[in-house]
C-alpha positions as CSV (number, residue, x, y, z in Angstrom):
1,M,81.6,5.4,104.6
2,Y,82.7,6.6,108.2
3,Y,83.5,9.8,110.1
4,T,86.5,10.7,112.0
5,E,86.7,13.9,114.1
6,L,89.5,16.2,114.2
7,V,90.1,19.6,116.1
8,V,91.0,22.4,113.8
9,V,91.8,26.0,114.6
10,L,91.4,28.6,111.8
11,Q,91.6,32.5,111.5
12,C,89.1,34.5,109.5
13,R,89.7,38.0,108.8
14,M,86.3,39.9,108.1
15,Q,86.7,42.2,105.6
16,S,83.6,44.4,106.4
17,N,85.1,45.6,109.7
18,R,88.9,44.3,109.3
19,Q,88.4,42.3,112.4
20,T,90.4,39.2,112.9
21,I,88.6,36.3,114.6
22,H,90.1,33.4,116.1
23,A,87.7,30.3,115.6
24,P,88.2,26.8,117.1
25,L,86.1,24.3,115.2
26,H,85.0,20.6,115.5
27,I,85.3,18.9,112.1
28,L,83.9,15.7,111.0
29,V,85.7,14.4,107.8
30,S,84.3,11.4,105.8
31,M,86.4,8.6,105.0
32,P,87.1,7.9,102.1
33,L,87.3,11.8,101.9
34,E,84.2,12.9,100.1
35,Y,82.9,15.8,102.3
36,V,84.4,17.8,105.0
37,H,81.9,19.1,107.5
38,F,82.7,22.1,109.7
39,L,81.0,23.1,112.8
40,H,81.8,26.1,114.7
41,Y,81.7,26.1,118.6
42,S,83.2,29.3,119.2
43,S,80.6,31.9,120.4
44,N,82.3,34.9,119.1
45,M,81.7,33.7,115.6
46,G,78.2,32.8,116.1
47,D,76.5,29.4,115.0
48,R,77.7,28.7,111.7
49,A,78.2,25.5,109.6
50,W,79.7,24.7,106.5
51,S,79.7,21.5,104.2
52,V,82.5,21.6,101.7
53,P,82.6,19.0,98.8
54,Y,86.2,17.7,98.1
55,T,87.1,15.1,95.4
56,T,88.6,11.9,96.7
57,A,90.7,11.6,93.4
58,N,93.0,14.5,94.7
59,Y,93.0,13.1,98.3
60,D,96.5,11.5,99.4
61,G,95.5,11.2,103.2
62,S,97.7,14.1,104.4
63,Y,96.7,16.9,106.6
64,E,98.2,19.3,104.1
65,A,95.5,18.3,101.4
66,L,92.8,18.7,104.1
67,T,94.1,22.2,104.9
68,V,94.2,23.4,101.4
69,A,90.4,22.2,101.3
70,I,89.7,24.3,104.3
71,E,91.6,27.2,103.3
72,A,89.9,27.2,100.0
73,I,86.8,28.4,101.9
74,G,88.1,31.9,101.2
75,E,91.2,34.0,100.8
76,D,90.8,35.2,104.4
77,V,90.7,31.7,106.0
78,E,93.9,30.4,107.4
79,V,94.3,27.2,109.4
80,F,96.3,27.6,112.6
81,S,96.4,24.0,113.7
82,M,95.1,20.5,112.9
83,G,94.9,17.2,114.9
84,Q,93.0,15.4,117.4
85,H,94.5,16.7,120.7
86,L,96.2,20.0,119.9
87,E,94.3,23.3,119.9
88,I,96.4,26.5,119.2
89,I,95.1,29.6,120.5
90,K,96.6,32.9,119.3
91,Q,95.6,36.7,119.6
92,M,97.2,40.1,119.9
93,G,96.8,41.9,123.2
94,K,97.5,41.5,126.9
95,A,97.0,37.7,128.5
96,R,94.0,38.7,130.6
97,A,92.2,40.0,127.4
98,V,92.9,36.8,125.7
99,D,91.7,34.8,128.5
100,A,88.6,36.8,128.9
101,T,88.0,36.2,124.9
102,Y,88.7,32.5,124.7
103,N,88.4,31.4,128.4
104,I,91.7,29.8,128.4
105,S,92.2,29.5,132.2
106,S,89.1,27.1,132.1
107,L,90.8,24.6,129.5
108,Y,91.7,21.2,131.0
109,G,94.4,18.9,129.5
110,T,97.7,16.9,130.4
111,H,100.1,19.6,129.2
112,G,100.3,22.9,127.3
113,I,102.7,25.6,126.0
114,S,102.4,29.4,125.8
115,H,104.4,32.3,124.7
116,T,103.9,36.1,125.2
117,R,106.1,37.6,122.4
118,M,107.2,41.0,121.3
119,A,108.0,40.8,117.7
120,T,111.5,41.7,116.7
121,E,112.0,39.4,113.5
122,S,108.6,39.5,111.7
123,R,105.3,41.3,111.2
124,V,103.3,42.0,114.5
125,D,99.8,40.0,113.7
126,I,98.3,36.9,115.0
127,S,99.8,34.6,112.2
128,H,103.4,35.5,113.3
129,S,102.5,34.8,116.9
130,H,103.3,31.8,118.8
131,P,102.7,28.9,119.2
132,F,103.5,27.6,115.7
133,W,102.0,24.6,114.3
134,A,104.3,22.2,112.4
135,R,102.1,22.2,109.0
136,P,101.0,19.7,107.9
137,F,101.9,17.3,111.0
138,S,99.3,16.5,113.4
139,D,99.5,17.6,117.2
140,I,103.0,19.4,116.8
141,A,103.6,23.0,118.0
142,V,106.4,25.2,119.3
143,V,107.2,28.4,121.2
144,H,110.5,29.8,121.0
145,N,112.6,32.6,122.5
146,G,115.7,33.6,120.5
147,H,116.8,34.0,116.9
148,I,117.7,31.1,114.3
149,T,120.4,32.6,112.0
150,N,120.4,29.7,109.7
151,Y,116.4,30.0,109.3
152,Y,116.5,30.6,105.5
153,K,118.8,27.7,104.9
154,L,116.6,25.3,106.8
155,R,113.5,26.8,105.2
156,R,114.6,26.1,101.8
157,R,115.8,22.6,102.7
158,L,112.2,21.8,103.9
159,E,110.4,23.4,101.2
160,M,112.4,21.6,98.8
161,K,111.0,18.4,100.6
162,G,107.4,19.7,100.1
163,H,106.9,21.3,103.3
164,H,104.7,24.5,103.8
165,F,105.3,27.5,105.8
166,N,102.5,30.0,106.6
167,T,104.9,32.8,108.0
168,E,108.4,34.3,107.7
169,N,109.0,33.8,111.3
170,D,112.1,31.9,112.1
171,S,110.5,30.0,115.0
172,E,108.2,28.2,112.5
173,V,111.0,26.4,111.1
174,I,111.9,24.7,114.5
175,A,108.5,23.1,114.4
176,V,108.6,21.8,110.9
177,Y,112.2,20.4,111.2
178,I,111.2,18.5,114.4
179,A,108.0,17.0,112.5
180,D,110.0,16.2,109.5
181,M,112.6,14.3,111.5
182,M,109.8,12.5,113.4
183,Q,108.2,11.8,109.8
184,Q,111.5,10.0,108.8
185,G,111.4,8.0,111.9
186,A,113.2,9.8,114.6
187,T,111.7,9.9,118.2
188,L,110.9,13.2,119.7
189,D,113.9,12.9,121.9
190,E,116.1,12.3,118.9
191,A,114.5,15.1,116.7
192,V,114.7,17.6,119.7
193,S,118.4,16.5,120.5
194,S,119.5,17.0,116.9
195,T,118.4,20.7,116.9
196,V,121.1,21.5,119.5
197,T,123.6,21.2,116.6
198,T,121.5,21.8,113.5
199,L,120.1,25.2,114.6
200,D,122.3,28.1,114.6
201,G,121.9,31.0,116.9
202,S,120.4,31.7,120.2
203,F,117.4,29.6,121.4
204,T,115.4,28.1,124.1
205,Y,112.2,26.4,122.7
206,L,109.4,24.2,124.1
207,V,107.8,21.7,121.9
208,A,104.5,19.7,122.6
209,T,102.9,16.6,120.8
210,A,100.0,14.6,121.6
211,D,101.7,12.8,124.4
212,S,104.9,14.5,125.0
213,I,106.5,17.9,126.0
214,G,110.2,18.9,125.9
215,F,112.6,21.6,125.5
216,A,116.2,22.3,124.1
217,R,118.6,25.1,124.8
218,D,121.5,26.4,122.7
219,Q,125.1,25.5,123.3
220,F,125.9,29.1,124.9
221,A,122.6,29.2,127.2
222,M,121.8,32.5,125.8
223,K,118.1,32.3,126.4
224,P,116.9,31.7,129.9
225,L,114.8,28.6,131.0
226,I,113.8,28.0,134.5
227,I,112.6,24.3,135.5
228,T,110.8,23.0,138.5
229,E,109.7,19.2,138.6
230,T,107.8,17.2,141.1
231,D,106.2,13.8,141.3
232,E,103.1,15.6,140.2
233,F,104.0,18.1,137.6
234,V,106.7,19.7,135.6
235,A,106.7,23.6,134.9
236,M,109.1,25.8,132.9
237,A,109.3,29.5,132.4
238,S,111.7,32.2,131.3
239,E,111.8,33.9,134.5
240,E,111.6,32.4,138.2
241,A,109.0,34.9,139.2
242,A,106.5,33.3,136.7
243,L,106.7,30.0,138.4
244,R,106.7,31.4,141.9
245,K,103.2,33.2,141.0
246,A,101.7,30.2,139.4
247,F,102.7,27.8,142.4
248,P,102.1,29.7,145.8
249,F,104.4,27.2,147.6
250,E,108.1,26.2,148.0
251,L,109.6,25.0,144.7
252,D,112.8,23.2,144.0
253,I,113.9,25.3,140.9
254,R,116.9,25.0,138.7
255,E,118.3,26.8,135.5
256,A,118.5,24.5,132.3
257,S,122.1,24.0,131.3
258,A,123.7,24.7,127.9
259,R,123.0,22.2,125.4
260,E,120.5,20.6,127.7
261,V,117.5,18.5,126.0
262,R,114.6,17.2,128.0
263,T,111.3,15.5,127.1
264,W,108.6,14.0,129.2
265,H,106.2,11.3,127.8
266,L,102.8,10.5,128.8
267,K,101.6,7.0,129.5
268,R,97.9,6.2,129.5
269,E,97.4,2.8,131.5
270,S,93.9,2.0,132.8
271,G,92.8,5.6,132.4
272,V,95.5,6.8,134.7
273,V,98.1,9.5,133.1
274,T,101.7,8.9,134.2
275,R,105.0,10.5,133.2
276,E,107.9,8.8,131.9
277,P,111.0,11.2,131.8
278,S,113.7,11.1,129.2
279,L,117.0,13.0,129.3
280,T,119.5,13.8,126.7
281,R,122.5,16.2,126.4
């Protein structure tokens, strides 16, 4: 038996005071899977640890099976993300309050996506907030601005293939669709490019995987996306003002064009991270 570590983010609703708590976890999974060991490191949850037995006979090696086992802890437990590189943080309230609670500004990584969202198509709660994890696929998440008008058609098609949805938010279908395409052998570039014709409606979205980040814009360019790229970084935002505030120096800025798809891929060579851009239209 050996152990592999996953990073899982789950939500616990505390019935006693109707409080919702976001709890990043480190999880040790025994392989073959016999026990799932949960260890909180989130201070607002306190120091707690669980060891949940799980039968190997029902385990098929999928993240979905592991997600189901975790959520079986209680009816008020919901897994937000799972993988070895991705951590999704969601909360209701202003950005400064979220940072104060989870210390987001101190996080370190190669890339990230975020979204401040006013609900127009679904409930106002943490589950329906962005980013959306592509359950049950490891390390794939999406943030989206727009409205997917063929959401129900795509969702039914993906559910018939066995995919699970946590919410009624149309943005979630983008993440699951991309992950499904990649599971079938498509590259991220191919999967993202196909969404321009597969998705109906208005959309600009960002997608992140363990080693890549990218975007796509609909054929009418109805939702804005401003981009700046240098030899050192790539940054994107819905408004130019956001980029100007984040980078207090002169930037070469452009607006993404209609039907534009762009991805960037990380290469780790001798401990050095470099970018390899890819462009399709």
